[in-house]
C-alpha positions as CSV (number, residue, x, y, z in Angstrom):
1,X,-34.1,1.6,2.3
2,X,-34.0,4.1,-0.5
3,X,-33.0,3.2,-4.1
4,X,-29.8,5.2,-3.8
5,X,-28.7,3.2,-0.7
6,X,-29.5,0.0,-2.5
7,X,-27.4,1.1,-5.5
8,X,-24.6,2.0,-3.0
9,X,-24.7,-1.5,-1.4
10,X,-24.6,-3.1,-4.9
11,X,-21.6,-1.1,-6.0
12,X,-19.9,-1.7,-2.7
13,X,-20.4,-5.5,-3.0
14,X,-19.2,-5.4,-6.6
15,X,-16.1,-3.5,-5.5
16,X,-15.4,-6.0,-2.8
17,X,-15.8,-8.9,-5.3
18,X,-13.3,-7.2,-7.7
19,X,-10.8,-6.7,-4.8
20,X,-11.0,-10.4,-3.9
21,X,-10.6,-11.5,-7.5
22,X,-7.7,-9.1,-8.0
23,X,-5.9,-10.6,-4.9
24,X,-6.6,-14.1,-6.1
25,X,-5.1,-13.4,-9.5
26,X,-2.1,-11.8,-7.9
27,X,-1.5,-14.8,-5.8
28,X,-1.9,-17.1,-8.7
29,X,0.5,-15.1,-10.9
30,X,3.1,-15.2,-8.0
31,X,2.7,-18.9,-7.6
32,X,3.1,-19.5,-11.4
33,X,6.1,-17.3,-11.7
34,X,7.9,-19.2,-8.9
35,X,6.9,-22.7,-9.8
36,X,5.9,-22.7,-13.5
37,X,8.3,-20.4,-15.3
38,X,8.0,-22.2,-18.6
39,X,4.4,-21.2,-19.2
40,X,4.9,-17.5,-19.9
41,X,1.8,-17.3,-22.1
42,X,-0.5,-18.2,-19.2
43,X,1.2,-15.8,-16.9
44,X,1.0,-13.1,-19.5
45,X,-2.7,-13.7,-20.0
46,X,-3.3,-13.6,-16.3
47,X,-1.5,-10.3,-16.0
48,X,-3.7,-8.8,-18.8
49,X,-6.8,-10.1,-17.0
50,X,-5.5,-8.5,-13.8
51,X,-5.0,-5.1,-15.5
52,X,-8.5,-5.2,-16.9
53,X,-9.8,-6.0,-13.4
54,X,-7.8,-3.1,-12.0
55,X,-9.6,-0.8,-14.5
56,X,-12.9,-2.2,-13.3
57,X,-11.9,-1.5,-9.7
58,X,-11.1,2.1,-10.5
59,X,-14.4,2.6,-12.3
60,X,-16.3,0.9,-9.5
61,X,-14.6,3.0,-6.9
62,X,-15.6,6.2,-8.8
63,X,-19.2,4.9,-8.9
64,X,-19.1,4.1,-5.2
65,X,-17.9,7.6,-4.3
66,X,-20.6,9.1,-6.6
67,X,-23.3,7.0,-5.0
68,X,-22.1,7.9,-1.5
69,X,-22.3,11.6,-2.4
70,X,-25.8,11.1,-3.8
71,X,-26.9,9.2,-0.7
72,X,-25.6,12.0,1.6
73,X,-27.3,14.6,-0.5
74,X,-30.5,12.7,-0.6
75,X,-30.5,12.2,3.2
76,X,-29.7,15.9,3.7
77,X,-32.6,16.9,1.5
78,X,-34.9,14.6,3.4
79,X,-33.7,16.0,6.8
80,X,-34.2,19.5,5.6
81,X,-37.7,18.7,4.3
82,X,-38.7,17.2,7.7
83,X,-37.1,20.0,9.7
């Protein structure tokens, strides 16, 4: 496997981790808002963490797209060189 494909797999795995963590935070915030309304500070802190995670998701998604394009370009160059 080429280095570019390894980078793509790493970024994809990282992206999936962020998605799972974001869903977990969302569920935790919903639960706290329904059952623990008196602890607004905790809920507020979790929402801030969720926003930071959303920014990481966006950044990782851009990196994922960039690495996909690089992998396609690399494979195309290799195919043309062989052909």
